[in-house]
C-alpha positions, 0 to 999 in steps of 0.5 A, a space after each residue: 477499460 485499458 489494461 497496459 502492462 509497466 514496463 522493468 526498470 531498474 531502479 522500479 521507476 517506471 511503476 513508481 511512476 505509474 504509482 505516483 501519477 494515479 496518487 497524485 489523481 485521486 480524490 475520494 478512496 485509496 486503497 492498498 493491498 500489500 505484503 510488507 508496504 515496501 514501496 513506502 520506503 521510497 520518497 514519492 510513493 510516501 510523498 504522493 499518497 500523504 498528498 492524497 491523504 492531506 487533500 481529502 481521499 481517504 488510505 486505507 490499507 492492508 497489510 500482513 504481520 511482517 509489516 516492519 513496525 516503522 512503517 506501521 507507525 508512519 502509516 498510523 500517524 498518517 492518518 491511515 486506516 492500516 489492517 494487519 493480517 496474517 495472509 500473505 497475497 500474490 498479487 499487490 493492489 494499488 486502488 484509487 477512486 474505486 475504477 484506477 488500479 496497478 496490480 503486482 501481480 506474481 509475488 511469492 509469498 513471505 518474500 520482499 518484492 526485489 526492485 526491477 523485477 517487478 511484473 504490474 498491469 496499469 486498468 484505468 476506468 474499470 468499476 467492475 474490475 475495482 468492486 473486486 478489488 474492494 472484495 479482496 479488502 473488505 474479505 481480508 479485513 474481516 478474517 478473525 486474524 486481522 486487525 485494526 492499528 489504531 495507535 503508534 507505539 512509541 516504544 520504536 522510535 529511536 529518539 524514544 529508545 535514546 532519551 528514556 536510556 539515559 
């Protein structure tokens, strides 16, 4: 097991590069445990996740109720298994194939991570640590106030809104 701290960078490019490399290696499963899925704002992160899914990796996501509807719709439209819950987290996780992970740490619950201020560690080939993350995912997704989102909400789509007002 090797643990490496990701160096901070102005636009989180080092963090994003680390995550995209890990996502590009995904073959079976991707687990994302996050706050509001704000990393999906970044084209490289979004594309790497899409490509992992297209290669056959199953993408499982837990995010908080503060996740914008547009990100929820995106996740559902891509076929990701999406759970929305009330519990916020100080630590966010990206885990690939049950052994490789990026851990973003010490985030104030309820606040969006400031770009360029992200603290993260990379851990490779550690199934024991991965089991802890999977257990956390299962705990969060099995809570009574967590819902599984399975439907796309077309009413927030700008084109739908335009057409429906005509």
